C-alpha positions as CSV (number, residue, x, y, z in Angstrom):
1,M,-5.6,61.5,161.6
2,R,-7.3,64.8,162.2
3,N,-4.4,65.9,164.4
4,T,-1.7,64.9,162.0
5,T,1.0,67.5,161.2
6,L,2.8,67.0,157.9
7,L,6.4,68.2,157.3
8,T,8.4,68.8,154.2
9,R,11.9,70.3,153.8
10,N,10.6,73.9,153.9
11,F,7.0,73.8,155.0
12,K,4.8,72.6,157.9
13,M,1.2,71.7,157.6
14,T,-0.7,72.0,160.9
15,P,-4.4,71.0,161.4
16,L,-6.9,73.8,161.0
17,T,-8.5,75.2,164.2
18,T,-11.0,78.0,164.9
19,D,-8.0,80.1,165.9
20,D,-7.0,80.3,162.3
21,E,-9.9,82.4,161.1
22,D,-7.9,85.6,161.1
23,K,-5.1,84.0,159.1
24,L,-7.5,82.8,156.4
25,Y,-9.7,85.8,156.1
26,P,-7.3,88.0,153.9
27,L,-6.8,84.9,151.7
28,F,-10.4,83.8,151.3
29,S,-11.8,87.4,150.9
30,S,-9.4,88.2,148.0
31,R,-11.1,88.0,144.6
32,E,-7.8,87.8,142.9
33,T,-6.4,85.0,145.1
34,M,-9.6,83.0,144.9
35,K,-10.3,83.5,141.2
36,Y,-9.5,79.9,140.4
37,I,-11.2,78.5,143.5
38,T,-14.6,80.2,143.6
39,P,-16.3,83.2,142.0
40,H,-17.7,84.1,145.4
41,P,-15.0,85.0,147.9
42,V,-15.8,85.3,151.6
43,R,-17.3,88.7,152.3
44,S,-17.0,89.1,156.1
45,K,-15.2,87.7,159.1
46,S,-18.5,86.1,160.3
47,E,-18.8,84.3,157.0
48,M,-15.1,83.2,157.4
49,R,-16.0,81.8,160.8
50,K,-18.8,79.8,159.4
51,T,-16.6,78.5,156.6
52,V,-14.0,77.3,159.1
53,E,-16.7,75.6,161.2
54,R,-17.9,73.9,158.0
55,Y,-14.3,72.8,157.3
56,L,-14.0,71.3,160.7
57,K,-16.9,68.9,160.2
58,P,-16.4,65.2,159.4
59,A,-15.4,64.1,155.9
60,Q,-12.8,66.9,155.7
61,L,-9.2,67.2,156.7
62,C,-7.8,70.7,156.6
63,W,-4.3,72.2,157.2
64,I,-2.7,75.6,157.6
65,I,0.6,75.8,155.6
66,T,3.5,77.8,157.1
67,K,7.2,78.1,156.4
68,R,9.2,75.9,158.8
69,D,11.9,78.4,159.6
70,T,9.9,81.6,159.9
71,E,6.3,80.2,160.6
72,E,5.1,82.7,157.9
73,F,1.6,81.8,156.7
74,A,1.7,80.4,153.2
75,G,-1.7,78.9,152.5
76,F,-4.4,76.4,153.1
77,F,-5.1,72.8,152.0
78,R,-7.9,70.3,152.5
79,F,-9.1,66.9,151.6
80,H,-12.9,67.0,151.4
81,K,-15.8,64.8,150.5
82,I,-13.9,61.9,152.1
83,H,-15.9,58.7,151.6
84,E,-14.6,55.8,153.6
85,F,-16.6,53.1,151.9
86,H,-15.8,54.2,148.3
87,R,-12.3,55.2,149.4
88,K,-12.3,58.4,147.5
89,A,-11.9,62.1,148.3
90,E,-11.3,65.5,146.7
91,M,-8.7,68.1,147.4
92,N,-8.0,71.8,147.0
93,A,-5.5,74.4,148.0
94,V,-5.3,78.1,148.4
95,I,-1.8,79.7,148.3
96,S,-1.1,83.2,149.5
97,D,0.0,85.7,146.9
98,K,3.5,85.9,148.2
99,F,4.1,82.2,147.8
100,Q,2.3,81.6,144.5
101,Q,4.5,80.2,141.7
102,T,7.3,79.5,144.2
103,G,6.9,75.7,144.2
104,V,5.0,75.3,147.5
105,M,2.6,72.7,146.1
106,S,5.3,70.9,144.2
107,E,7.1,70.4,147.5
108,L,3.9,69.4,149.4
109,M,2.4,67.0,146.9
110,P,4.5,63.9,147.6
111,E,3.8,64.2,151.3
112,L,0.1,64.8,150.6
113,L,-0.2,61.9,148.1
114,A,1.5,59.5,150.5
115,F,-0.9,60.6,153.3
116,A,-3.9,60.2,150.9
117,F,-3.1,56.7,149.7
118,N,-1.2,55.2,152.6
119,Q,-2.9,56.8,155.6
120,L,-6.4,57.5,154.4
121,K,-6.3,54.3,152.3
122,L,-7.9,56.1,149.3
123,N,-8.4,54.4,146.0
124,R,-9.3,57.6,144.1
125,L,-8.2,61.2,144.7
126,V,-9.8,64.0,142.7
127,G,-8.6,67.5,141.9
128,D,-11.2,69.6,140.1
129,I,-10.0,73.0,138.8
130,F,-11.3,75.9,136.7
131,E,-10.3,75.0,133.1
132,E,-8.3,78.2,132.7
133,N,-6.2,77.4,135.8
134,E,-3.0,76.6,133.9
135,G,-0.7,76.4,137.0
136,S,-2.9,73.8,138.8
137,R,-3.3,71.8,135.5
138,K,0.5,71.5,135.2
139,L,0.8,70.5,138.8
140,L,-1.7,67.8,138.6
141,E,-0.3,66.4,135.3
142,K,3.2,66.5,136.8
143,F,2.1,64.2,139.5
144,G,0.3,61.7,137.2
145,F,-3.3,62.9,137.5
146,H,-5.6,61.9,134.6
147,L,-8.0,64.3,133.0
148,D,-11.4,62.6,133.3
149,G,-13.3,65.3,131.5
150,V,-14.5,68.9,131.5
151,L,-17.8,69.9,133.0
152,R,-19.3,72.9,131.1
153,H,-20.5,76.1,132.8
154,T,-20.3,74.9,136.4
155,D,-19.8,78.3,138.0
156,F,-21.0,81.8,137.3
157,D,-19.0,84.8,138.6
158,G,-21.6,87.5,137.7
159,E,-20.1,88.1,134.3
160,R,-19.3,84.8,132.7
161,Y,-19.5,81.0,133.2
162,H,-16.5,78.8,134.0
163,N,-15.8,75.2,133.0
164,T,-14.4,72.8,135.5
165,A,-11.7,70.3,134.5
166,V,-11.9,67.1,136.6
167,Y,-8.6,65.3,137.3
168,S,-8.1,62.1,139.2
169,L,-5.3,59.8,140.4
170,L,-5.9,56.1,141.4
171,K,-4.0,54.2,144.0
172,E,-2.6,51.7,141.4
173,E,-1.4,54.7,139.3
174,Y,0.3,56.3,142.3
175,S,1.9,53.0,143.3
176,A,3.2,52.4,139.7
177,R,4.7,55.9,139.6
178,R,6.4,55.4,142.9
179,T,8.0,52.2,141.5
180,E,8.9,53.5,138.1
181,E,10.2,57.0,138.9
182,P,13.9,57.3,139.9
183,F,14.5,58.4,143.5
184,I,17.7,60.2,142.6
185,Y,18.9,61.6,139.2
186,L,22.7,61.7,138.9
187,V,23.6,64.3,136.4
188,R,26.9,65.1,134.7
189,H,27.2,68.8,133.9
190,C,26.8,70.2,130.4
191,E,29.7,71.0,128.0
192,T,32.1,73.5,129.5
193,T,34.9,75.8,128.3
194,G,37.5,74.5,130.8
195,Q,38.2,72.6,134.1
196,K,38.7,75.5,136.5
197,P,35.9,75.9,139.1
198,D,34.7,79.2,137.5
199,A,34.8,77.9,133.9
200,P,31.4,78.7,132.2
201,L,29.4,76.5,129.8
202,T,29.9,76.6,126.1
203,D,27.1,77.9,123.9
204,Q,26.1,74.3,123.3
205,G,26.3,73.6,127.0
206,A,23.9,76.5,127.7
207,L,21.5,75.1,125.1
208,D,21.7,71.7,126.7
209,A,21.0,73.2,130.1
210,V,17.7,74.5,128.8
211,K,16.9,71.0,127.5
212,L,17.6,69.6,130.9
213,G,15.2,72.1,132.3
214,E,12.5,70.9,129.9
215,F,13.3,67.3,130.9
216,F,13.0,67.8,134.6
217,K,10.0,70.2,134.7
218,S,7.5,67.4,134.2
219,R,9.0,65.3,137.0
220,S,8.1,65.5,140.6
221,I,11.5,66.8,141.8
222,Q,11.7,67.7,145.4
223,R,15.3,69.0,145.7
224,V,18.3,70.1,143.6
225,I,21.8,69.6,144.9
226,T,24.9,70.4,142.9
227,S,28.7,70.8,143.0
228,P,29.5,74.5,143.6
229,Y,31.5,74.7,140.4
230,K,30.0,77.2,138.0
231,R,29.5,74.6,135.1
232,A,27.5,72.4,137.4
233,V,25.3,75.2,138.8
234,D,24.6,76.7,135.4
235,S,23.8,73.2,134.0
236,I,20.8,72.8,136.4
237,R,19.8,76.5,136.8
238,P,17.0,76.3,134.1
239,A,15.6,73.1,135.7
240,A,15.6,74.6,139.2
241,S,13.7,77.6,137.8
242,H,11.1,75.3,136.3
243,I,10.8,73.2,139.5
244,G,10.7,76.2,141.8
245,F,13.4,75.1,144.2
246,A,16.5,76.8,145.3
247,I,19.8,75.2,144.2
248,E,21.8,73.7,147.1
249,K,25.5,73.6,146.7
250,D,27.5,70.8,148.3
251,D,31.3,70.7,148.3
252,R,31.2,66.9,148.5
253,L,30.0,66.8,144.9
254,M,33.1,68.7,143.5
255,E,35.2,66.9,140.9
256,R,37.8,64.5,142.1
257,K,41.2,66.1,142.5
258,L,43.6,63.8,140.6
259,S,46.8,65.4,141.7
260,G,48.2,68.5,143.4
261,K,50.1,69.5,140.3
262,N,49.4,69.6,136.6
263,L,50.1,66.4,134.8
264,D,50.8,66.1,131.1
265,D,49.8,62.4,131.2
266,W,46.8,63.0,133.4
267,E,44.6,60.6,131.3
268,T,47.1,57.8,131.8
269,W,46.7,58.2,135.6
270,I,43.0,58.3,135.3
271,R,43.1,54.9,133.5
272,R,45.4,53.5,136.2
273,S,43.0,54.8,138.9
274,F,40.2,52.7,137.4
275,D,42.4,49.6,137.7
276,D,43.4,50.6,141.2
277,P,40.7,52.8,142.8
278,D,42.9,53.4,145.9
279,L,45.7,54.9,143.8
280,C,46.4,58.4,145.2
281,L,48.8,60.8,143.7
282,E,50.5,63.5,145.8
283,G,48.1,66.3,146.6
284,G,45.2,64.4,145.1
285,E,42.6,61.9,146.2
286,S,41.9,58.3,145.1
287,G,38.8,57.3,143.2
288,N,37.5,55.6,146.2
289,E,38.1,58.6,148.5
290,A,36.2,60.8,146.0
291,A,33.4,58.3,145.8
292,R,33.1,58.1,149.6
293,R,32.4,61.8,150.0
294,A,29.8,61.9,147.2
295,N,28.2,58.7,148.5
296,E,27.6,60.5,151.8
297,V,25.2,62.8,150.0
298,I,23.4,59.9,148.4
299,D,23.1,58.0,151.7
300,E,21.6,61.1,153.4
301,L,19.0,61.5,150.6
302,L,18.1,57.8,150.8
303,S,17.7,58.0,154.6
304,E,15.6,61.1,154.4
305,G,13.3,59.5,151.8
306,R,11.7,62.9,150.8
307,G,11.3,62.2,147.1
308,P,13.0,62.5,143.7
309,T,16.2,64.6,143.9
310,V,18.5,65.9,141.2
311,V,22.2,65.6,142.0
312,V,24.7,67.4,139.7
313,T,28.4,66.5,139.7
314,H,31.4,65.8,137.4
315,G,32.4,63.0,135.1
316,N,35.3,61.4,137.0
317,L,33.6,61.6,140.4
318,L,30.3,60.3,138.9
319,S,32.1,57.3,137.4
320,F,33.6,56.2,140.7
321,L,30.3,56.9,142.5
322,L,28.4,54.7,140.0
323,R,30.7,51.7,140.6
324,K,28.8,51.1,143.9
325,W,25.8,50.0,141.8
326,M,27.5,49.3,138.5
327,P,30.7,47.5,139.5
328,E,31.9,47.1,135.9
329,F,31.8,50.8,135.2
330,G,35.4,51.6,134.0
331,Y,37.7,53.8,132.1
332,N,36.0,53.3,128.7
333,D,32.6,54.1,130.3
334,W,34.1,57.3,131.7
335,K,35.4,58.1,128.2
336,N,32.0,57.6,126.7
337,L,30.1,59.8,129.2
338,R,28.2,62.6,127.5
339,N,27.9,66.3,128.5
340,P,25.3,66.2,130.0
341,D,24.5,62.7,131.0
342,I,21.8,61.3,133.4
343,F,21.8,58.2,135.5
344,A,18.8,57.1,137.6
345,L,19.0,55.5,141.1
346,R,15.8,53.6,141.8
347,V,14.8,52.0,145.1
348,S,12.7,48.8,145.2
349,A,12.3,46.4,148.2
350,G,15.2,48.2,149.9
351,K,17.6,47.6,147.0
352,V,19.2,50.5,145.0
353,T,19.8,50.0,141.3
354,A,21.3,52.4,138.7
355,D,20.7,52.8,135.0
356,R,21.5,55.3,132.3
357,L,18.6,57.4,131.0
358,K,17.9,58.3,127.4
359,W,16.7,61.8,128.1
360,S,17.2,63.6,124.8
């Protein structure tokens, strides 16, 4: 396990070696970067060397974090105080200034937790942080860690004492969250001013987009994919900002094209297409055709298995997509969709199920 490399969508974690001393020194010697880690940063390269040697001893597993595409150094992570008999360990991370508050740890955590509980076979994982470290507190709580307590005046920085907040996550809690949390959130965009691709959200739609952001910021989202239409992108923009991930646009999530020309009785044809999902008007696409392209996105996400993903699309396309798991979803269900609306796809024992969420 000491030689295990971990990969996520944007980052690579490679095992620490003595050759990494020079990468770590600017990080570990910075008082500002280390202010929530220790009041005593590394003071020399020889001290850094001794620190790395200590990290390479048994009962610790350490990694260097880099960007996958550029190999740019992003930080350091370790499991330490690993106890095989009691099946417990502690963890800590140091992220370089450039990558702080960019969602690095939010992306890495699912992979790290899977490694801790499935590979190391831990029963208890601890993250202890300085009490004033708000970012780490939010991260731990986002992934289900429980505040066990606060240890008073554990560290002195030469000017004042710091309290340490101790968080832990148990195997049974991790497993329960994996079962309960949706793997994919299917989102219909917020209220819009029109149907053209560049139509903006209404004032109410913009307010609801902020509410969506609040809903998703406490969930361990790993990816955000949306229709390229402005109303879809703007619906999820506040959430993506909270999560710290870039918005990915995918043409396969665009709204279904009912016809190549404007139809006065368009809703009548939508009703007919629910009765006959292969019905295709000139210049348009059938409900089944639209669902197939959207389902390609879902199948790719399921096969990658990276973790919870938000997928934003449109009402008519969403309705036909949902029929794969909710066969009775029909015209009246489409009519009753809200702006926005959220459906959860969950995976259990290889089976995918869908249900509508009460999110607000």
